[in-house]
Structure formats: C-alpha cells, structure tokens
N, C-alpha and C positions, 0 to 999 in steps of 0.2 A: 663728606656729603651728607646732609642733613636727610633724618628720615622722614620719608613722605608723609603725610596726614592720613587720617582714615578716610577724607575725602576723596582724596586722589587714588588710593587703592579702590574706592568705589566705584570710580570713573574706569576702571580697568574691567570691570564685570569679571567675566571667566576669563583667564589667559593663560599663556604657555610662557616660561620663562628658563632663562639658563644661568649657568653662574661659568665663568672661564677663570683658569688661574694665571697668576703674573707672567707666565711665558706665554701665555695665547692657546694654554691646551682646554679642552674642553673638559669640566670637571661634573656637569650635572644637568640634567633637563627635569623640570617639574610640571605641574599645572596647578593652578590654585585659583581661587578668590579672597579680596581681603587681603592682608596684609602677610598670607602665606611663603611669598617668598623671604621674609626675614626671617622665619625660623631658622634657615640654614645658616645665617649670620652667628647664633650661639653655638647651635646642634653640629655645625660641622666646621665651623670657625672660617667662614667665607666672607671675602670683604664684599661689601653692599656696592662697591665702585666697580665691581665684576659682574654684576646681575645686568642680564639683559631680556628687555621684554620681547618676545618673539611674536607673539600675536595678542589681541584684546579683545574683549565683547565677543566673545565665541557662543555666547548664549542666543546670538540673533540664529543662529545656525538651527537650536532645538525648535524653531516656529517652520522650520521647512516641511513640505508635506510631502518631499521625493523621498521614496524608501532608500536610496542611494547617498545619505545626507553625507555620509563619513567619507565616500570618494569625493563627493561635491567638496567638501571641505579640504581634503587633501590637495585637489585639483587646482582649487583656488588658490591656495598657499602658493604650490609650486608654479602657478603662472605669476604670482605677484614676484615670486623671490627670485625667480630664474630668466622671467621676461622673455619668453622663447619669442622667436622671429614669426612664426607662422600662425599663431593664435589670434584669431579675427575677435576673439571677447577678451577683454583684459581680466576677466577673471571677477565672478560674483563676490561683494563684500570685499573688496580688494582694501578698503581702508581699516580693516581688521588685522591686517599682519602688517607690522612696524619696524621689526627687525633693528632695534633701539637699544642704547644703555638707559639704564632706569634715572641714571643723575642727568641725561638730556632731556628728560619728559620734565 
C-alpha cells in the first residue's frame, strides 16, 4: 500500500484508529490528527495494511453546546456501529463513524 498524502490525512481531521495483527487480533487503539497513525509503522513495526480508521472528523463534536458531548459522541458511535433495532434517530454525525481499512479509503 502506498502511504497516503498529507492532504488525505488532513481530510480525516481528528480521528480514531486501530491496528490489528495478521491473525485478526487487536493490537492498538489510538487517536490522532495528521499522519499520527503512521508513527506506529516504525516504532511498533506494524503493517500499514492493518490500520483501520474507526472515526474521522471528530472535531465536529467540539462545537457542541451540549454539556454531555462525550456521552453524545459515544452514543452516536454505538448507534452507527451496532445499528440497534429500536433507535428512532440514527445518531448525529453518523458519517464520522466509518470503521474501514485505511487502504480502502
């Protein structure tokens, strides 16, 4: 996989990522902006192909005037990720939660 450009990383804004191992085991969760996730390729010897972006553009939640924005953020993630049958609202900012491999973006 070719290393993504700075413009690509800028488009992610604040993001959350994870690395999985070759057997599918969870190795690491992190948060960052810019090319932060790439630092683990050298310092932890992770494979770029095993990097997954879980959520992007999370800075959008900074503008929330809600006092409970942290729980609002988690609720939105869980609704998008789990898709519960009885939630009448699909979750705010659901487009921020993508759970996809870096290579497919």
